[in-house]
C-alpha positions as CSV (number, residue, x, y, z in Angstrom):
1,M,-13.7,-7.5,10.9
2,R,-14.6,-3.8,11.5
3,T,-17.4,-4.1,8.9
4,I,-18.8,-7.1,10.7
5,L,-18.7,-5.3,14.1
6,L,-20.4,-2.2,12.8
7,L,-23.2,-4.2,11.1
8,A,-23.6,-6.2,14.3
9,L,-23.8,-3.1,16.4
10,A,-26.2,-1.5,14.0
11,S,-28.6,-4.5,14.3
12,M,-28.4,-4.7,18.1
13,P,-31.3,-3.2,20.1
14,A,-30.7,-0.3,22.4
15,A,-31.0,-2.4,25.5
16,A,-28.1,-4.6,24.4
17,L,-26.0,-1.6,23.4
18,A,-26.5,-0.2,26.9
19,Q,-24.9,-3.3,28.3
20,L,-21.6,-2.8,26.4
21,P,-18.6,-2.0,28.5
22,G,-18.1,1.8,28.7
23,S,-21.6,2.5,27.5
24,P,-23.4,4.8,30.0
25,G,-26.9,3.5,30.5
26,P,-29.9,5.5,31.6
27,A,-31.0,5.4,35.2
28,A,-33.9,3.2,36.2
29,G,-37.2,4.5,34.9
30,E,-35.5,7.2,32.7
31,L,-35.1,7.4,29.0
32,P,-31.6,7.8,27.5
33,A,-30.5,11.4,26.8
34,V,-31.4,12.6,23.3
35,L,-28.6,14.1,21.3
36,A,-29.0,17.4,19.6
37,P,-30.1,17.4,16.0
38,A,-27.5,17.4,13.3
39,P,-26.1,20.9,12.6
40,D,-27.6,22.8,9.7
41,V,-24.1,23.1,8.1
42,V,-23.9,19.3,8.0
43,L,-27.4,18.8,6.6
44,A,-27.0,21.5,4.0
45,A,-23.6,20.2,2.7
46,Q,-23.8,19.4,-1.0
47,L,-21.3,16.6,-1.7
48,G,-20.6,15.5,-5.2
49,A,-21.6,12.1,-6.4
50,A,-18.9,9.4,-6.4
51,E,-17.4,8.7,-9.8
52,P,-18.2,5.2,-11.0
53,I,-15.2,3.1,-12.1
54,L,-14.6,-0.4,-13.3
55,F,-12.5,-2.8,-11.3
56,D,-9.6,-3.1,-13.8
57,D,-9.6,0.7,-14.3
58,A,-9.5,1.3,-10.5
59,V,-6.4,-1.0,-10.3
60,K,-4.7,0.7,-13.2
61,R,-5.5,4.2,-11.9
62,A,-4.0,3.3,-8.5
63,L,-0.8,2.1,-10.2
64,V,-0.5,5.4,-12.0
65,H,-1.6,7.9,-9.3
66,N,-1.1,6.3,-6.0
67,T,1.4,8.1,-3.8
68,S,3.4,4.9,-2.8
69,A,3.7,3.9,-6.5
70,L,4.9,7.4,-7.4
71,I,7.5,7.3,-4.6
72,A,8.7,3.9,-5.7
73,A,9.1,5.1,-9.3
74,Q,11.3,8.0,-8.0
75,E,13.4,5.5,-6.1
76,I,14.4,4.0,-9.4
77,V,15.6,7.4,-10.6
78,R,17.4,7.9,-7.3
79,A,19.2,4.5,-7.7
80,E,20.2,5.6,-11.2
81,G,21.7,8.7,-9.8
82,L,23.7,6.8,-7.2
83,M,24.9,4.4,-9.9
84,G,26.1,7.5,-11.9
85,Q,28.0,8.7,-8.9
86,A,29.7,5.4,-8.4
87,R,30.5,5.2,-12.1
88,S,32.1,8.7,-12.2
89,A,34.9,7.5,-9.9
90,S,36.0,4.9,-12.5
91,L,36.0,7.3,-15.5
92,P,38.6,9.9,-16.6
93,L,38.4,13.4,-15.1
94,V,39.2,16.4,-17.2
95,A,39.5,19.8,-15.4
96,L,40.5,23.3,-16.5
97,G,42.1,25.8,-14.2
98,G,43.6,29.2,-14.2
99,S,45.3,31.7,-11.9
100,W,46.4,35.3,-11.9
101,T,49.1,36.4,-9.5
102,L,49.8,40.1,-8.7
103,L,52.8,41.1,-6.5
104,D,53.8,44.5,-5.3
105,H,56.8,44.4,-7.6
106,D,59.0,42.0,-9.6
107,R,61.2,39.6,-7.7
108,I,64.8,40.0,-8.8
109,L,67.7,38.0,-7.5
110,S,71.3,38.7,-8.5
111,G,70.1,40.8,-11.4
112,R,67.9,38.0,-12.7
113,L,64.1,38.0,-12.8
114,V,62.8,35.3,-10.5
115,Q,59.1,36.1,-10.4
116,P,57.2,38.8,-12.3
117,G,54.9,41.1,-10.5
118,S,51.9,40.1,-12.6
119,S,51.4,36.7,-14.2
120,L,48.7,34.5,-15.7
121,Q,48.7,30.7,-15.8
122,G,46.2,28.2,-17.3
123,T,46.1,24.5,-16.8
124,A,44.4,21.5,-18.3
125,T,44.4,18.3,-16.2
126,L,43.5,14.7,-17.2
127,T,43.2,12.1,-14.5
128,V,42.6,8.5,-15.3
129,P,42.1,5.6,-12.8
130,L,44.3,2.9,-14.3
131,V,43.9,0.3,-11.7
132,A,40.9,0.8,-9.3
133,A,39.2,-2.6,-8.7
134,S,37.1,-1.3,-5.7
135,R,35.7,1.5,-7.9
136,W,34.9,-0.8,-10.7
137,Y,33.0,-3.1,-8.4
138,S,31.1,-0.2,-6.9
139,W,30.0,0.7,-10.4
140,A,28.8,-2.9,-11.0
141,Q,27.0,-2.8,-7.7
142,G,25.3,0.5,-8.6
143,V,23.9,-1.1,-11.8
144,E,22.5,-4.0,-9.7
145,R,21.0,-1.5,-7.3
146,V,19.0,0.0,-10.2
147,D,17.7,-3.5,-10.9
148,V,16.8,-4.0,-7.3
149,A,15.0,-0.7,-7.2
150,T,13.0,-1.8,-10.3
151,L,12.0,-5.0,-8.5
152,S,11.1,-3.1,-5.4
153,D,8.9,-0.8,-7.5
154,A,7.1,-3.9,-8.9
155,D,6.6,-5.1,-5.3
156,V,5.1,-1.7,-4.3
157,R,2.9,-1.7,-7.3
158,R,1.7,-5.2,-6.4
159,T,0.8,-4.0,-2.9
160,V,-1.0,-1.0,-4.3
161,A,-3.0,-3.1,-6.7
162,I,-4.0,-5.5,-4.0
163,T,-5.1,-2.6,-1.7
164,A,-7.1,-1.0,-4.5
165,A,-8.8,-4.3,-5.3
166,R,-9.7,-4.8,-1.6
167,S,-11.0,-1.3,-1.4
168,Y,-13.1,-2.0,-4.5
169,L,-14.5,-5.2,-3.1
170,T,-15.3,-3.4,0.2
171,V,-17.4,-0.9,-1.8
172,V,-19.2,-3.8,-3.5
173,A,-20.0,-5.3,-0.2
174,A,-21.1,-2.0,1.2
175,H,-23.6,-1.7,-1.7
176,R,-25.0,-5.1,-0.9
177,A,-25.3,-4.1,2.8
178,V,-27.2,-1.0,1.8
179,D,-29.5,-3.0,-0.4
180,V,-30.2,-5.4,2.5
181,S,-30.9,-2.6,4.9
182,Q,-33.2,-0.8,2.5
183,S,-35.2,-4.0,2.1
184,A,-35.4,-4.4,5.9
185,V,-36.6,-0.8,6.1
186,K,-39.3,-1.4,3.5
187,V,-40.5,-4.5,5.4
188,G,-40.5,-2.6,8.7
189,R,-42.5,0.2,7.2
190,A,-45.0,-2.2,5.8
191,H,-45.4,-3.9,9.1
192,E,-45.8,-0.5,10.9
193,E,-48.5,0.6,8.4
194,Y,-50.3,-2.6,8.8
195,A,-50.2,-2.4,12.6
196,V,-51.5,1.2,12.5
197,A,-54.3,0.1,10.1
198,R,-55.3,-2.8,12.5
199,R,-55.4,-0.4,15.5
200,K,-57.6,2.0,13.6
201,G,-59.8,-0.9,12.6
202,G,-60.2,-1.9,16.2
203,V,-58.4,-5.2,15.8
204,G,-54.9,-4.3,16.9
205,N,-53.5,-2.4,19.9
206,E,-51.0,0.3,20.6
207,L,-48.4,-2.2,21.8
208,D,-48.3,-3.8,18.4
209,V,-47.8,-0.4,16.8
210,K,-44.9,0.5,19.1
211,R,-43.3,-2.8,18.5
212,A,-43.5,-2.3,14.8
213,E,-42.2,1.3,15.1
214,Q,-39.2,0.1,17.1
215,E,-38.4,-2.6,14.6
216,R,-38.7,-0.1,11.7
217,W,-36.3,2.4,13.4
218,A,-33.9,-0.4,14.2
219,A,-33.8,-1.2,10.4
220,E,-33.3,2.6,9.8
221,V,-30.3,2.6,12.1
222,Q,-28.8,-0.3,10.3
223,L,-29.4,1.4,6.9
224,Q,-27.6,4.6,8.0
225,A,-24.7,2.5,9.3
226,A,-24.5,0.7,6.0
227,R,-24.5,4.0,4.1
228,T,-21.7,5.3,6.4
229,L,-19.6,2.2,5.5
230,L,-20.3,2.8,1.8
231,A,-19.2,6.4,2.1
232,R,-16.0,5.4,3.9
233,G,-15.3,2.7,1.3
234,R,-15.8,5.1,-1.6
235,E,-13.5,7.7,0.0
236,A,-10.9,5.0,0.7
237,L,-11.1,3.8,-2.9
238,G,-10.6,7.4,-4.1
239,V,-7.6,7.9,-2.0
240,I,-5.9,4.7,-3.0
241,C,-6.5,5.5,-6.7
242,G,-5.2,9.0,-6.3
243,A,-8.5,10.6,-7.3
244,G,-9.7,14.0,-6.2
245,G,-12.9,12.6,-4.8
246,P,-14.7,9.4,-3.9
247,L,-14.9,6.5,-6.4
248,D,-17.8,4.0,-6.7
249,S,-17.9,0.5,-8.0
250,T,-19.9,-0.4,-11.1
251,G,-20.7,-4.0,-10.1
252,V,-19.2,-7.3,-9.1
253,P,-15.8,-7.8,-10.9
254,K,-15.2,-10.9,-12.9
255,V,-12.8,-13.4,-11.3
256,R,-9.9,-14.8,-13.3
257,D,-9.2,-18.5,-13.6
258,Y,-7.9,-20.1,-10.5
259,P,-4.7,-22.1,-10.5
260,D,-4.5,-25.5,-8.9
261,L,-2.3,-26.0,-5.9
262,T,0.7,-27.2,-7.9
263,Q,0.6,-24.2,-10.2
264,A,0.1,-21.9,-7.3
265,E,3.2,-23.1,-5.5
266,Q,5.2,-22.9,-8.7
267,G,4.1,-19.3,-9.1
268,V,5.6,-18.2,-5.8
269,P,9.1,-17.4,-7.1
270,G,7.5,-15.2,-9.7
271,R,5.7,-13.0,-7.2
272,Q,7.0,-9.4,-7.3
273,D,7.7,-9.4,-3.5
274,V,9.7,-12.6,-3.8
275,K,11.7,-11.3,-6.8
276,A,12.5,-8.0,-4.9
277,A,13.7,-9.9,-1.8
278,A,15.8,-12.2,-4.0
279,G,17.3,-9.2,-5.8
280,R,18.2,-7.6,-2.4
281,A,19.8,-10.8,-1.3
282,R,21.9,-11.1,-4.5
283,L,23.1,-7.5,-4.1
284,A,24.0,-8.0,-0.5
285,E,25.9,-11.2,-1.3
286,A,27.8,-9.4,-4.2
287,V,28.8,-6.5,-2.0
288,W,30.1,-8.8,0.6
289,K,32.0,-11.0,-1.8
290,D,33.6,-8.0,-3.5
291,S,35.1,-6.8,-0.2
292,W,38.4,-8.3,-1.3
293,S,38.8,-5.5,-3.8
294,D,39.3,-3.0,-0.9
295,Y,42.8,-4.6,-0.4
296,L,44.0,-4.0,-3.9
297,P,46.2,-1.0,-4.8
298,V,44.9,2.0,-6.7
299,L,46.9,3.4,-9.6
300,V,45.9,6.8,-11.0
301,G,47.5,8.5,-14.0
302,S,47.5,12.3,-14.3
303,L,48.6,14.5,-17.2
304,Q,48.6,18.3,-16.7
305,G,49.4,20.9,-19.4
306,Y,50.1,24.5,-18.6
307,V,50.5,27.9,-20.2
308,Q,51.8,30.9,-18.4
309,T,52.8,34.5,-19.3
310,A,55.8,34.5,-17.0
311,D,59.0,33.6,-18.9
312,V,61.4,32.8,-16.1
313,P,64.2,30.5,-17.1
314,P,64.5,27.6,-16.7
315,T,60.7,27.2,-16.6
316,P,59.3,27.4,-20.2
317,P,56.1,29.4,-20.9
318,S,54.3,26.2,-21.7
319,G,54.6,22.5,-21.1
320,Y,53.1,19.4,-19.4
321,V,53.6,17.2,-16.3
322,A,52.8,13.5,-16.2
323,L,52.3,11.7,-12.9
324,L,51.6,8.2,-11.8
325,L,50.2,7.9,-8.3
326,L,50.1,4.4,-6.6
327,T,48.2,4.0,-3.3
328,F,48.6,0.7,-1.5
329,P,47.0,0.9,2.0
330,L,48.7,-1.5,4.4
331,Y,47.0,-0.7,7.7
332,D,43.8,1.2,8.2
333,G,43.0,0.5,11.9
334,G,40.8,-2.5,11.1
335,L,38.4,-0.5,8.8
336,R,38.3,-3.0,6.0
337,P,37.8,-6.2,8.1
338,A,35.0,-4.4,10.0
339,Q,33.3,-3.3,6.7
340,S,33.5,-6.9,5.4
341,K,32.0,-8.2,8.7
342,E,29.1,-5.7,8.4
343,R,28.5,-6.7,4.8
344,G,28.5,-10.3,5.6
345,A,25.9,-9.8,8.3
346,L,23.7,-7.8,5.9
347,A,24.0,-10.5,3.3
348,R,22.9,-13.2,5.8
349,E,20.1,-11.0,6.9
350,A,18.9,-10.6,3.4
351,D,19.1,-14.3,2.7
352,D,17.2,-15.1,5.9
353,G,14.6,-12.6,4.9
354,L,14.2,-14.2,1.5
355,Q,13.9,-17.7,3.0
356,G,11.3,-16.4,5.5
357,L,9.3,-14.7,2.7
358,L,9.3,-17.9,0.7
359,R,8.0,-19.9,3.6
360,Q,5.4,-17.2,4.2
361,A,4.4,-17.1,0.5
362,R,3.9,-20.9,0.4
363,S,1.9,-20.7,3.6
364,E,-0.3,-18.1,2.0
365,V,-0.9,-20.3,-1.0
366,R,-2.0,-23.2,1.2
367,L,-4.0,-21.0,3.5
368,S,-5.7,-19.3,0.5
369,F,-7.0,-22.6,-0.8
370,E,-8.3,-23.6,2.6
371,T,-9.9,-20.1,3.2
372,T,-11.5,-20.1,-0.3
373,R,-13.0,-23.6,0.3
374,Y,-14.4,-22.5,3.7
375,A,-15.6,-19.2,2.4
376,Y,-17.6,-20.8,-0.4
377,A,-19.0,-23.3,2.1
378,G,-19.9,-20.5,4.5
379,Y,-21.5,-18.5,1.7
380,D,-23.6,-21.4,0.6
381,A,-24.8,-21.9,4.2
382,A,-25.5,-18.2,4.7
383,R,-27.4,-18.1,1.4
384,R,-29.5,-21.1,2.4
385,G,-30.1,-19.6,5.8
386,A,-31.2,-16.3,4.3
387,E,-33.6,-18.1,2.0
388,S,-35.1,-20.0,4.9
389,A,-35.3,-16.7,7.0
390,V,-37.2,-15.0,4.1
391,A,-39.6,-18.0,3.9
392,A,-40.1,-17.9,7.7
393,L,-40.8,-14.2,7.5
394,E,-43.4,-14.7,4.9
395,L,-45.1,-17.5,6.9
396,A,-45.0,-15.3,10.0
397,N,-46.5,-12.4,8.1
398,Q,-49.3,-14.6,6.8
399,A,-50.0,-15.9,10.3
400,Y,-50.1,-12.4,11.8
401,R,-52.4,-11.1,9.1
402,A,-54.7,-14.1,9.7
403,G,-54.7,-13.3,13.4
404,A,-53.2,-16.6,14.4
405,T,-50.2,-15.1,16.1
406,S,-49.1,-11.8,17.7
407,N,-46.6,-9.4,16.1
408,L,-43.9,-10.7,18.4
409,E,-43.4,-13.7,16.1
410,L,-43.4,-11.4,13.1
411,I,-40.9,-9.0,14.7
412,D,-38.6,-12.0,15.5
413,A,-38.9,-13.3,12.0
414,E,-38.0,-9.8,10.6
415,R,-35.0,-9.6,12.8
416,R,-33.8,-13.1,11.9
417,A,-34.4,-12.3,8.2
418,R,-32.4,-9.1,8.5
419,D,-29.6,-10.8,10.4
420,A,-29.5,-13.7,7.9
421,A,-29.3,-11.3,5.0
422,T,-26.5,-9.3,6.6
423,T,-24.6,-12.6,7.3
424,A,-25.0,-13.5,3.6
425,V,-23.5,-10.2,2.6
426,I,-20.6,-10.7,4.9
427,A,-20.1,-14.3,3.6
428,E,-20.3,-13.0,0.0
429,D,-17.6,-10.5,0.7
430,A,-15.5,-13.1,2.3
431,V,-15.7,-15.2,-0.8
432,R,-14.5,-12.3,-3.0
433,Q,-11.7,-11.5,-0.6
434,A,-10.6,-15.1,-0.5
435,N,-10.6,-15.3,-4.3
436,L,-8.3,-12.2,-4.3
437,D,-6.0,-13.7,-1.7
438,L,-5.8,-16.9,-3.8
439,L,-4.8,-15.1,-6.9
440,S,-2.3,-12.8,-5.3
441,A,-0.7,-15.7,-3.3
442,A,-0.3,-17.6,-6.5
443,G,1.3,-14.6,-8.3
444,R,-1.8,-14.3,-10.6
445,F,-2.7,-10.8,-9.4
446,P,-2.0,-8.1,-10.4
C-alpha cells in the first residue's frame, strides 16, 4: 500500500499536492518556496553497488544470518539447558567434602580425650532419588520443551523466509517501476525537444514548450521516487538476509507448482506455525495432567562415608552412614491445587490458540485462492489498459506532429500512459505477492 501511495503521489501534479491536508500551499500569485540544493556531502557520497543475489539464495541466506533465526536457534540450546537442569534432580548426586577443626587445646573429660585440639575429616556422600515422580515428569516435560523449541525455530524460519521473499519481490517491483519511469522520462524529453524545435521553426509557441517541460519534470519526479523505493527495497533485503550492505534481485523468480484447494487445505496441519502451536498445546496439556505427581511422596537415599584423624572412642576413625529420607507433604496452604488450576488455564489457552490458528490458516488458504484469481484478472486488465494507453499515446503523438491537435492531447496521453504503466507494475507485483501467499498458506513455502 505504501508503494502505491508513493507512486501515486509522485505522479500527481504540484497543484493537486498543494490540496492535500497539511500541505502548505503558496499564496495567491506566488510561487512555492524553493528548497535549498542538496548538501555537497550528500551529492559526493560514494555508495557501493548492491550485491546481486538469486531468489533462492536470498531465502537461504536469510535463514542462516537473520537475527530472528539466530535467536530462535539459541532458544533450542536454552531449552536443552533447562531440560538438563530438570534431569539433574532425578539423577544421583555425588559430593566430596572436608573440614579441619582447630581448638585452643584438647578437650578432656574425666581423664578421657573427648575432642582433640586439631582434627581433619573427609566425607564422600551419594544421594539417590529412589521415588520422585514429580522430578521424573519434569524431566520428560523438559525433553518435550526441546521439541517445542525446535518447532518454534521452524516457525520463525518460515516467517523469516516469507519476509525475505516479500522483500525480494518488492525489489523486483521497484526495478519495474524504475523502468516505467525511465521510459516516461524519455518520452517527456522527446516531447520537449520536439516542442522546442517547433517553436524555433516558427510553428509552435512558448506555451507548448512549458507544458512539455512540466510534463518531463513530472516524469523526473516519478523516476526519483521509484529509485528511492528501489534503494529502500535493496536495503531492506540486505537487512533481512543479514548482509553488510544492500542486496539486489537478479530477475523475476520462478514460481513453484500451485496446489489445488483440497491439497492446500490438507497441507495446513503441516505448516510450521501450526506444528509449533500444536506442540505448545501438547506440552501444556501434559504439564497439567502430570500435576497429580505433586501429591506423591519423595523418597531419597543417602550414603555417606567418612575418614577422620581424631580417634575418639567410641567413634571409629572411618565408617559410613546410610539414610533414607521420606517426604510426604500433607498440607501446603493450597499451593498444589493453585498450580494445577494455573496449568489447566494455560493448557486451555494453548488449545484455543491452536484452534484459532487452524481456522486462520484455512481462511488464508481460501483467501489466497480468491486473491490470486483476482490478482491475475487485475493484471490482465492492467496490461491491456497499458497497451491501449501506449497505442493512444502513439496516435496522439502522430496527430500532434501532423498539426491536427495541440499538445494538450499529447500531454494527457503521456500521463495516461505513465499511469497505466505504473498500474500494470503494481498489478504485476500483486500477482507475485498473491502467488507467495498461496504457497505459504498451503505449506508449500519455504
